[in-house]
C-alpha positions in Angstrom: -0.1 0.1 -0.1 1.5 3.3 -1.1 2.6 5.8 1.5 0.1 9.2 1.5 1.5 12.7 1.9 -0.1 12.7 5.6 1.7 9.8 6.7 5.1 11.4 5.4 4.4 14.3 7.0 3.7 12.4 10.4 7.0 10.5 9.7 9.1 13.5 8.9 7.4 15.3 12.2 8.3 12.4 14.6 11.9 12.2 13.3 12.4 16.0 13.8 10.9 15.6 17.4 13.3 12.6 18.0 16.3 14.5 16.7 15.2 17.6 18.5 14.8 15.8 22.0 18.3 14.2 21.3 19.7 18.0 20.6 18.1 18.9 23.7 19.6 16.3 26.0 22.9 16.3 24.1 23.3 20.0 24.9 23.7 20.8 21.0 22.3 23.5 18.8 18.6 23.0 18.2 18.9 23.7 14.4 21.3 20.9 14.3 24.3 22.8 13.0 27.5 22.3 14.8 29.5 25.6 15.1 32.0 25.2 17.4 34.6 22.2 18.9 32.8 22.4 22.1 32.0 18.7 23.3 29.3 17.1 26.2 32.2 17.9 28.6 34.7 20.3 27.4 34.0 24.2 26.0 34.6 25.2 22.7 37.5 27.2 21.8 37.1 27.6 18.1 34.6 27.8 15.3 34.7 25.2 12.9 35.5 25.7 9.2 32.6 27.1 6.5 30.7 28.3 9.4 28.7 31.4 8.4 27.1 34.4 10.4 27.6 35.1 13.9 28.2 32.5 16.6 26.4 32.8 20.2 28.4 32.8 23.3 26.1 29.8 24.5 27.6 27.8 21.1 31.0 27.7 23.0 29.4 26.1 26.1 30.0 22.5 26.9 26.9 20.4 26.4 26.4 19.4 29.9 26.2 23.2 30.9 23.8 24.0 28.1 21.5 20.8 29.2 21.5 22.4 32.6 20.4 25.5 31.8 17.7 24.0 29.4 16.4 21.8 32.2 16.3 24.6 34.7 14.6 26.8 32.5 12.0 24.3 31.6 11.5 23.3 35.1 10.9 27.1 36.0 8.4 27.6 33.1 6.4 24.3 34.3 6.1 25.2 37.8 5.0 28.6 37.1 2.5 27.0 35.0 1.3 24.5 37.2 1.1 26.8 40.0 -1.1 29.1 37.8 -3.4 26.3 37.2 -3.9 25.1 40.6 -4.6 28.9 41.8 -6.8 29.9 38.9 -9.7 30.6 41.3 -7.6 32.9 43.4 -6.2 34.5 40.2 -9.9 35.3 39.1 -10.9 36.4 42.4 -7.9 38.8 42.2 -9.0 40.1 38.5 -12.6 40.7 39.7 -11.8 42.6 43.0 -8.6 44.9 42.0 -8.8 46.5 45.6 -7.9 43.1 47.1 -4.8 43.2 49.4 -3.0 40.4 47.7 -3.1 42.1 44.4 -1.6 45.3 46.0 1.0 43.2 47.4 1.8 41.7 43.9 1.9 45.2 42.2 4.3 46.6 45.0 6.5 43.1 44.5 6.5 44.0 40.7 7.5 47.2 41.2 10.4 46.4 43.2 11.4 43.4 41.2 11.6 45.9 38.2 13.4 48.4 40.4 15.8 45.6 41.5 16.8 44.5 37.9 16.9 48.3 36.8 19.4 48.6 39.5 21.5 45.5 38.9 21.6 46.4 35.1 22.9 49.7 36.0 25.5 48.2 38.3 26.4 45.6 35.7 26.9 48.2 33.4 29.3 50.0 35.7 31.3 47.0 36.6 31.8 45.8 33.1 32.8 49.1 31.8 36.5 48.7 31.5 36.1 45.2 30.4 34.0 46.4 27.6 36.4 49.1 26.6 39.1 46.4 26.8 37.2 44.4 24.4 36.6 47.3 22.0 39.8 48.9 22.1 42.5 46.0 22.4 41.1 42.6 22.2 38.9 42.9 19.1 41.4 44.6 17.1 44.1 42.2 18.1 41.6 39.3 17.1 40.9 40.7 13.8 44.9 41.0 13.0 45.5 37.6 14.1 42.7 35.6 12.6 43.8 35.1 9.3 47.8 34.3 10.4 46.6 31.9 12.7 44.2 30.5 10.6 41.0 31.3 12.8 37.6 31.8 11.5 36.7 35.4 12.0 33.3 34.5 13.9 35.5 33.0 16.8 34.8 34.8 20.1 38.3 36.5 20.8 38.0 35.6 24.4 38.3 32.1 23.9 41.7 32.1 22.9 42.8 35.5 24.0 43.7 36.0 27.3 44.5 39.7 28.2 43.9 41.2 31.7 42.7 44.7 32.2 46.3 46.1 33.5 48.1 44.1 30.9 50.4 47.0 30.3 51.7 46.8 34.2 55.1 45.4 34.7 54.0 41.8 36.2 51.1 41.6 33.9 51.3 38.5 30.9 49.4 37.9 28.0 48.4 34.4 26.8 47.4 33.4 23.7 46.1 29.8 22.7 47.4 28.7 19.5 45.8 26.2 17.0 46.9 22.7 17.0 48.1 22.4 13.5 51.0 25.2 14.2 50.9 26.4 10.6 51.7 30.1 11.2 55.1 32.1 11.3 55.8 32.9 14.8 57.6 36.2 13.9 54.3 37.5 12.1 52.3 36.7 15.0 54.9 38.4 17.6 55.1 41.3 15.5 51.3 41.9 15.2 50.8 41.3 19.0 53.5 43.9 20.0 52.1 46.4 17.3 48.3 46.2 18.4 48.6 46.0 22.3 51.5 48.8 21.8 53.8 46.9 23.9 57.9 47.6 24.3 60.4 45.6 25.2 58.6 42.0 25.9 59.7 38.5 25.5 57.7 35.6 23.8 57.5 32.3 25.6 56.2 29.6 23.1 54.6 26.3 24.2 53.7 24.4 21.2 53.8 20.8 22.7 50.5 19.0 23.7 46.7 19.6 22.7 46.7 23.1 24.0 49.8 25.2 22.6 49.9 28.7 23.9 52.3 31.8 23.9 53.0 33.8 26.9 54.1 37.5 26.5 55.9 39.1 29.3 57.7 42.2 29.8 61.5 42.4 30.4 63.3 45.8 29.6 60.9 47.4 31.6 61.4 50.8 33.5 62.3 50.4 37.3 59.7 50.4 39.7 61.3 53.7 41.4 63.8 56.2 40.2 64.6 57.8 43.6 67.0 60.8 43.5 68.6 59.4 46.8 70.1 56.4 44.8 73.8 56.8 44.3 73.4 56.0 40.5 70.5 58.4 39.8 72.0 61.3 41.5 75.2 60.6 39.3 72.9 60.6 36.3 71.3 63.8 37.6 74.7 65.3 38.1 75.9 64.7 34.7 72.8 66.2 32.7 73.7 69.2 30.5 71.9 72.8 31.7 69.5 72.6 28.6 68.2 68.9 29.0 66.9 68.1 32.4 66.3 64.6 33.2 63.1 63.4 33.4 63.4 59.9 34.6 64.6 56.4 33.8 63.1 54.3 30.7 63.2 50.7 29.3 66.2 48.9 29.4 67.9 51.5 32.2 67.9 54.4 29.2 67.6 57.8 30.5 64.8 60.3 29.2 65.6 63.6 28.8 64.3 66.6 26.9 66.6 69.0 25.2 65.1 72.4 25.5 67.4 74.4 23.0 67.3 71.4 20.3 63.9 69.5 20.6 61.1 71.4 22.6 61.6 74.8 24.3 58.2 74.1 26.2 56.8 71.3 27.9 53.3 70.4 28.8 52.4 67.7 31.4 48.8 66.4 31.3 47.5 63.9 33.8 44.6 63.4 36.1 44.6 63.7 39.9 47.1 61.8 41.6 49.1 61.3 38.1 52.2 63.0 39.6 52.0 66.3 38.1 53.7 68.1 41.0 56.3 65.6 40.9 57.3 65.7 37.4 57.5 69.7 37.7 59.6 69.5 40.6 62.0 67.0 39.1 62.7 69.3 36.1 62.6 72.8 38.1 65.2 72.0 40.7 67.5 70.3 38.1 67.2 73.9 36.0 67.7 76.0 39.1 70.7 74.0 40.1 72.2 75.2 36.7 71.4 79.0 37.4 68.1 79.3 35.7 65.5 81.7 37.5 61.9 80.2 37.6 58.4 81.8 37.9 56.1 79.7 39.7 52.7 80.7 39.2 50.7 78.3 41.5 46.9 79.3 41.4 46.6 76.1 43.9 49.2 78.2 46.6 50.4 74.9 47.9 51.9 72.9 45.0 55.3 73.6 45.5 56.6 74.5 49.1 60.2 73.4 48.6 60.9 76.3 46.1 59.6 79.1 48.5 62.2 81.5 49.3 64.9 79.9 46.7 67.0 82.5 45.1 65.8 83.0 41.7 62.3 81.8 42.3 59.3 84.1 42.5 56.3 82.1 43.6 52.6 83.7 42.6 49.8 82.3 44.3 47.3 85.3 44.2 45.6 85.7 40.7 46.7 89.7 40.8 50.1 88.6 41.2 50.0 86.1 38.5 48.7 88.8 36.0 51.4 91.0 37.0 54.1 88.5 36.7 52.8 87.2 33.4 52.7 90.6 31.8 56.3 91.5 33.1 57.4 88.4 31.5 55.7 89.3 28.2 57.7 92.5 28.5 60.8 90.7 29.1 60.2 88.3 26.1 60.0 91.2 23.6 63.2 92.8 25.2 64.9 89.5 24.8 64.0 89.3 21.1 65.0 92.8 20.4 68.7 91.8 22.1 68.9 88.5 20.2 68.1 90.4 17.1 70.8 92.8 17.6 73.3 90.2 18.4 72.7 87.8 15.6 72.6 84.3 15.1 76.1 83.8 16.8 75.4 85.7 19.9 76.4 84.5 23.2 73.3 82.8 24.9 74.3 84.2 28.3 74.3 87.9 26.5 70.8 87.4 26.0 69.8 86.5 29.9 70.0 83.7 32.3 67.5 80.9 31.4 63.8 81.7 32.6 61.4 78.7 33.3 57.8 79.7 33.9 55.9 77.0 35.7 52.1 77.2 35.2 50.0 75.1 37.3 46.5 74.1 36.6 46.0 75.8 33.5 42.5 75.1 33.1 41.4 77.1 36.5 44.3 79.9 36.1 43.4 81.1 32.6 39.9 81.3 33.5 40.6 83.1 36.7 42.9 85.3 34.9 40.1 86.2 32.3 37.8 86.9 35.2 40.4 89.2 37.1 40.9 90.9 33.6 36.9 91.5 33.4 36.8 93.1 36.9 39.7 95.4 36.6 39.9 96.6 33.0 38.8 100.0 32.1 37.0 101.7 29.6 39.3 101.4 26.0 41.2 98.5 27.7 41.6 95.3 25.5 39.0 92.7 26.2 41.6 90.0 26.2 43.6 89.9 29.3 47.0 91.2 28.7 48.4 88.4 30.8 47.1 85.7 28.8 48.3 87.7 25.5 51.6 87.4 27.2 51.7 83.7 27.7 50.6 83.1 24.3 53.4 85.2 23.3 56.0 83.6 25.0 54.9 80.4 23.5 55.5 81.2 20.1 58.7 83.1 20.6 60.9 80.0 20.1 64.0 78.9 22.1 66.3 81.5 21.1 65.0 83.7 23.6 65.6 81.2 26.5 62.2 81.1 28.1 60.5 78.1 28.9 57.0 77.3 29.9 56.2 74.1 31.8 52.3 73.9 31.7 50.3 71.5 33.6 46.7 70.6 33.1 44.4 68.0 34.0 42.7 68.2 30.2 44.9 70.0 27.9 41.9 70.6 25.2 42.5 73.2 22.7 39.9 75.3 23.9 41.6 75.6 27.5 44.9 76.3 26.1 43.6 79.1 23.9 43.4 76.9 20.3 45.0 74.1 18.6 47.8 76.0 17.5 48.9 77.0 21.3 49.0 73.2 21.9 51.5 72.7 19.0 54.2 74.4 20.6 54.5 72.0 23.0 56.8 69.3 21.1 57.4 67.5 24.2 54.4 66.1 26.2 54.3 64.0 29.2 51.0 62.1 30.1 50.4 59.9 33.0 46.9 58.2 34.1 45.4 59.6 30.7 42.3 58.5 29.2 42.1 57.2 25.5 40.5 60.7 24.7 43.2 62.7 26.1 46.0 60.3 24.1 44.0 60.9 20.7 43.9 64.5 21.5 47.5 65.0 22.5 49.3 62.4 20.7 47.3 61.4 17.8 50.3 60.3 15.5 51.2 57.4 17.9 48.8 54.7 17.2 48.0 52.4 18.9 48.2 54.4 22.3 50.0 52.6 25.1 47.3 51.6 27.7 47.7 53.9 30.9 48.9 52.3 34.0 48.5 53.6 37.8 52.2 52.7 38.6 52.9 55.5 40.7 55.7 57.7 39.1 55.0 56.1 35.6 54.5 58.2 32.6 54.6 58.5 28.9 57.0 60.8 27.3 56.1 61.8 23.9 59.1 63.6 22.0 59.2 63.8 18.0 56.6 61.5 17.4 57.9 58.5 19.8 56.3 57.7 23.1 58.9 56.4 25.8 57.5 54.6 28.7 59.0 56.5 31.7 59.7 56.1 35.6 59.8 59.6 36.7 62.7 60.9 39.0 61.3 61.3 42.6 62.6 64.1 44.7 61.5 64.8 47.9 61.0 68.4 49.0 64.2 68.7 51.0 66.4 67.1 48.3 65.0 69.4 45.4 65.7 72.5 47.6 69.0 71.0 48.5 69.8 70.6 44.7 68.4 73.6 43.7 70.4 75.8 46.2 73.6 73.8 46.0 74.2 74.6 42.1 75.0 77.6 40.1 73.4 80.4 42.0 71.8 83.0 39.8 74.2 85.9 40.4 77.2 83.7 41.3 79.0 85.2 38.2 78.6 88.7 39.3 75.6 89.6 36.9 72.4 90.8 38.1 69.2 88.9 37.5 67.0 89.9 34.6 64.0 89.2 36.3 62.7 90.0 40.0 63.4 87.2 42.6 61.6 86.5 45.8 63.9 86.8 49.1 66.2 84.1 50.0 65.9 82.0 53.5 67.9 84.0 56.2 70.6 81.3 56.1 71.1 81.6 52.4 70.8 85.7 52.3 73.2 85.8 55.2 75.9 83.7 53.1 75.2 85.8 49.9 75.1 89.2 51.3 77.1 89.3 54.7 76.0 89.6 58.1 73.1 91.9 58.8 70.8 92.5 61.7 67.5 90.2 62.2 65.4 92.1 64.5 65.1 95.4 66.8 67.0 93.9 69.4 70.3 93.6 67.9 71.9 96.7 69.3 75.4 95.5 69.1 75.6 95.3 65.5 76.1 98.5 63.5 73.8 99.0 60.6 75.4 97.9 57.6 73.8 98.0 54.3 73.8 95.0 52.1 76.9 94.7 49.7 74.4 94.3 46.8 70.6 95.4 47.1 67.9 92.7 46.5 65.5 92.9 43.7 62.3 93.1 45.2 59.2 91.2 43.7 57.5 94.4 42.4 60.8 95.5 40.4 60.1 96.5 36.9 62.0 94.5 34.3 64.8 96.1 32.2 62.4 97.6 29.1 60.4 99.3 31.8 62.8 101.4 33.1 64.3 104.6 31.7 67.8 104.1 30.1 68.9 106.9 32.6 67.4 105.3 35.7 69.5 102.8 38.1 70.5 99.5 36.5 67.9 96.6 36.8 67.8 95.3 40.1 68.7 98.1 42.2 66.1 100.4 43.9 66.2 103.6 46.0 65.5 103.5 49.5 62.1 104.8 50.4 61.7 106.2 53.9 58.0 106.3 55.6 58.8 110.0 56.2 58.2 110.5 52.4 54.6 111.2 52.5 54.6 112.1 48.5 55.6 108.7 47.6 52.9 105.6 46.9 51.9 103.9 50.2 53.1 100.4 48.8 56.4 102.3 48.4 56.9 103.1 52.1 59.4 101.5 54.0 58.0 100.6 57.5 58.9 98.5 60.7 56.9 95.6 61.8 54.8 97.5 64.3 53.6 100.0 62.0 52.8 97.3 59.5 50.7 95.6 62.0 48.9 98.3 63.4 48.2 100.2 60.0 48.8 97.5 56.7 48.6 93.9 57.6 45.8 91.9 59.2 48.4 90.2 61.7 49.6 91.0 65.0 53.3 92.0 65.6 54.2 88.8 67.1 52.8 86.6 64.2 55.0 89.0 62.0 58.2 88.2 63.9 57.6 84.7 63.8 57.1 84.8 60.1 60.2 86.7 59.7 62.2 84.0 61.6 60.6 81.0 60.4 59.0 81.9 56.8 62.0 81.5 54.0 59.5 83.9 52.0 59.5 86.4 53.9 60.4 89.6 52.3 63.9 91.1 53.1 64.6 94.4 54.8 65.2 97.5 52.3 66.3 100.0 54.8 67.3 100.3 58.8 66.1 102.8 61.4 68.6 102.5 64.3 68.3 99.1 65.3 64.9 98.6 63.4 64.6 96.9 60.1 62.3 98.4 57.5 60.3 96.5 55.1 58.6 97.8 52.0 54.9 98.0 52.4 54.2 96.6 49.0 56.5 93.4 49.7 54.5 92.7 52.9 51.4 92.9 51.3 52.5 90.5 48.2 53.6 88.0 50.9 50.6 88.1 52.6 48.5 87.4 49.5 50.9 84.6 48.4 51.3 83.0 51.6 50.5 79.2 51.6 47.3 78.5 53.3 44.5 76.0 53.1 42.0 76.1 50.0 39.1 78.2 51.0 36.6 76.2 48.8 35.8 79.0 46.5 37.2 80.6 43.4 35.5 84.2 44.1 37.8 86.8 43.3 36.5 88.8 46.2 
């Protein structure tokens, strides 16, 4: 008897049902297509040849795992259905009486469950953000590069054979790549692709081809040292050998020194790092070395307490008040134009010392400082004045003047965007850029020519120094405050060669000033010593730069003593004793001023004497009061 069409359909349906039950119990894909090399007991790692389309993550699981998930889901569904059937009368009563307490409880429970699910989803998204970024930026691009050389299907989940941790750029991290059993690939090609796509430097490859699961391990070898402390004898020797124009930044891979030549490579340096990235440590390292060689520094510190080690050092002007930062930048702009004229007159073969001592302008937290400078100028400018702050104009002018005038800007920013710096052309003036704890967006913004970007690390003192399109991983030298101050003051001082400084400098500590200027009285009780004027008058912080003075005026760096008996002079130019200053000019007691004179190295030096009493310029005392270190007030209000 011939088989009817209906009988064939029944037979095919029964056969498909039997095959479906078999696949269900075997933990295989329900469509019958085997996509990976997974078995019932072992998870898969490879997509089989000729498989097309996307391969789900469940296809890589072992058969027993998928069977467990299926049975659990089927049991939960069956249990829920049975419970609903058993309690259908109760459910009907809830539906007919919506005010019933059980229904209200069910609604409350549903809202709570939905809220918990939303909170759990948000928490999961936040906790896996770094993992997703790792997959997007590093793992997936490496898989796309290795698929063809290793003979792996592109649909393969890269997490199945690329084992890359989130901190793979750290010194003690390692990378494992599972290899195909056939080993029909070039080791050199695979190694080169791994180092290029992961931006690795100085690594070794340990190949393990034997067995059923061959793999290769990648580890760092020529990594920078974990620490580079100045107190180490070898590091101190390297710093001592560094030339004046090339301060040492740190130690790179293989023990190589990393430095920047301010005369040949880059006259200005940009430091970009997030909070805790070591910005102050990096600037302290560079600044104290340049002061050691006789340079002068302007530290424009809007945070007020970034560099306490530099206060009172000869040749250092420390400005913390926004008004003083404004005045200092304007004066530096005049000095830059004066040096440009001098360099033009001397010609290309001129002695650099004839132009003037090297000037270092350290601008802390440029994002906040430039904003406050603009606000300050809006507050003080008068009718007819330009809208742009002359201090900001002076800073931009210095950045474009070049290395011939020997003025160098060290600029610090948490986010050195073009808008924060005044435009992309300003940012291009920083050929040397030091980045620490940076984001991928910051790297693309500041070093787009280097791809792929090396992964940021949280290792203390570790940074990437980008010079001339090359990034070098560097362990920045660490100076303590005492070591930085000692190194800055024991080298060639700013006026040791007999020439006067070309810029104003803050007074030195008492012990250093005594050694430089000879003995002098320290208070009104020193009646035994005759009033001996200093051998060479100091340059106060308010003194004008050379091109502000008349040619017939006193030489730069000298001032005339101003007595408080001169009523025609400006109040800030009066010379008063500490008692008169406490009573009429400063909000401090006489005891507090005497204590500051004895213990604060940045307290101004006297300009004259009246009997045994030392006299101080009122403007210097007010400037000291404005720029003294103190706790943050929690506001940026200029008032």
